[in-house]
C-alpha positions as CSV (number, residue, x, y, z in Angstrom):
1,M,34.0,42.9,48.4
2,K,34.2,46.5,49.0
3,F,37.0,48.1,51.2
4,S,36.3,51.4,53.0
5,R,38.7,54.4,52.0
6,T,40.0,54.1,55.4
7,Y,41.1,50.8,55.6
8,L,42.7,51.1,52.1
9,L,44.3,54.0,53.3
10,L,45.8,52.6,56.3
11,L,46.9,49.3,54.0
12,A,48.8,51.7,51.6
13,A,50.4,53.7,54.4
14,T,51.8,50.3,56.1
15,S,52.8,48.6,52.8
16,L,54.7,51.9,52.6
17,W,56.2,51.6,55.9
18,C,57.0,48.3,55.6
19,G,58.5,48.3,52.1
20,L,60.7,51.4,53.2
21,I,61.9,49.1,56.4
22,L,62.5,46.8,53.7
23,L,64.3,49.2,51.0
24,A,67.0,50.5,53.2
25,P,68.9,47.2,53.0
26,I,68.8,46.8,49.9
27,M,69.9,50.0,49.0
28,A,72.9,49.9,51.5
29,R,74.1,47.1,49.1
30,V,74.0,49.5,46.0
31,N,77.4,50.7,45.5
32,G,78.5,49.8,49.4
33,G,75.5,52.3,50.7
34,S,73.6,55.3,49.4
35,F,71.8,58.6,50.0
36,L,68.7,56.9,50.4
37,A,69.6,54.3,52.4
38,N,71.3,56.5,55.3
39,G,68.1,58.5,54.8
40,L,65.7,55.8,55.5
41,Y,68.0,54.4,58.4
42,S,68.2,57.7,59.9
43,F,64.2,58.3,59.7
44,F,63.6,55.0,61.2
45,G,66.4,55.6,64.2
46,K,64.1,57.9,65.7
47,V,61.3,55.2,66.1
48,C,63.8,52.2,66.8
49,H,67.2,51.6,68.3
50,Q,68.3,49.9,65.1
51,I,71.1,47.5,67.2
52,D,72.8,45.3,64.9
53,A,72.9,42.1,67.2
54,R,69.2,42.6,67.6
55,S,68.3,42.9,63.9
56,L,67.0,40.9,61.1
57,H,69.1,41.0,58.0
58,I,69.0,40.8,54.0
59,D,72.2,40.1,52.5
60,G,74.2,41.3,55.5
61,E,72.6,44.6,56.0
62,K,70.2,45.2,58.8
63,L,66.7,45.9,58.4
64,A,65.7,49.3,59.2
65,V,64.5,48.4,62.4
66,C,65.1,46.0,64.9
67,A,63.3,42.1,65.2
68,R,61.2,43.3,67.6
69,C,59.7,46.3,65.9
70,S,59.8,44.5,62.2
71,G,57.3,41.6,64.1
72,I,55.3,44.6,65.1
73,Y,55.0,45.8,61.8
74,F,55.0,43.1,59.6
75,S,52.3,41.4,61.9
76,F,50.1,44.2,61.8
77,L,50.6,44.5,57.8
78,F,49.6,40.9,57.9
79,M,46.7,41.0,60.1
80,L,45.6,44.3,58.2
81,I,45.5,42.2,55.3
82,L,43.6,39.5,56.6
83,Y,40.9,42.0,58.4
84,P,38.4,42.0,55.6
85,F,38.2,38.2,56.1
86,L,37.8,37.8,59.7
87,P,34.7,37.9,61.8
88,N,33.6,41.5,62.5
89,R,34.0,41.2,66.6
90,R,34.1,44.1,68.8
91,I,36.2,43.1,71.3
92,R,34.2,44.4,74.6
93,N,37.4,44.9,77.1
94,S,40.2,46.2,74.7
95,R,42.6,47.6,76.9
96,L,42.6,44.4,78.9
97,F,43.3,42.4,75.6
98,L,45.8,45.1,74.8
99,L,47.6,44.6,78.0
100,V,47.4,40.4,77.6
101,A,49.1,41.3,74.0
102,I,51.6,43.6,75.3
103,F,52.4,41.2,78.4
104,P,54.7,38.6,76.1
105,M,56.7,41.6,74.9
106,L,57.2,43.0,78.2
107,L,57.8,39.9,79.8
108,D,60.6,39.0,77.3
109,V,62.3,42.3,77.9
110,G,62.1,42.0,81.8
111,L,63.7,38.8,82.2
112,D,66.5,39.6,79.8
113,M,67.2,43.1,81.4
114,T,67.0,40.7,84.9
115,G,69.5,38.0,83.1
116,I,67.0,35.4,84.2
117,H,66.3,34.6,80.3
118,T,68.4,36.1,77.2
119,S,66.2,37.3,74.6
120,T,67.1,36.3,70.9
121,I,66.2,37.2,67.6
122,V,63.3,34.7,67.3
123,T,61.8,35.6,71.0
124,R,61.8,39.6,69.9
125,L,60.4,39.1,66.4
126,F,57.7,36.6,68.1
127,T,56.6,38.6,71.1
128,G,56.5,41.5,68.8
129,A,54.4,39.6,66.1
130,M,52.0,38.8,69.4
131,F,51.5,42.6,70.0
132,G,50.9,43.8,66.3
133,F,48.3,41.0,65.5
134,P,45.9,42.4,68.0
135,V,46.6,45.8,67.9
136,C,45.5,45.8,64.1
137,Y,42.7,44.2,65.2
138,L,41.7,46.6,67.7
139,L,42.9,49.8,66.1
140,I,41.1,49.5,62.3
141,P,37.5,50.0,63.9
142,D,38.5,52.9,66.0
143,L,40.6,54.3,62.8
144,E,37.5,54.0,60.9
145,K,35.1,55.7,62.9
146,G,37.7,58.7,63.9
147,L,38.5,58.8,60.4
148,G,35.0,59.0,59.1
149,F,34.1,61.5,61.7
150,L,36.7,63.8,61.1
151,S,35.9,63.5,57.2
152,M,32.4,64.4,57.9
153,K,33.6,67.3,59.9
154,I,36.0,68.7,56.8
155,K,33.0,68.2,54.5
156,T,30.7,70.1,56.6
157,K,33.4,72.9,56.8
158,L,34.3,73.1,53.2
159,H,30.6,73.5,52.5
160,F,29.8,75.8,55.0
161,T,32.9,78.0,53.6
162,Y,32.0,77.5,50.2
163,A,28.5,78.4,50.6
164,S,29.0,81.4,52.6
165,E,31.5,82.6,49.6
166,T,29.0,81.8,47.1
167,R,26.3,84.6,48.7
């Protein structure tokens, strides 16, 4: 099976991202914390609230992101790994599909905020995953098309620059 460069780049980047999420609590356990752990928590703190009670833990240390973000990122990675083996069907109404995918997460947040339902680690993880799976499936074809176009433009620009410099 042949994989596109875009797919492999996305797989590498997503694997690194998820690996760093897991590395933070592991490094935090080394000598009661470390410079690397603090840096990772600080970095991921820019994209996630990191509330301890809403986070998954490894050996008593929270992951670098909350349970909902963990669900999104790790399900995205899981779907990315499965993607080459899935039927290549383009979803016609991707905006509607995205709204359907985000609805359970918004419902969980909304019901928690109104006091009708209390979100738990499980509901946060599950609704995050319900969003991460389809986002990956929707995003890959557009990324491949966009990065392919960008690559072509860069090659054309480099070729044009090189050709004009050799005259």
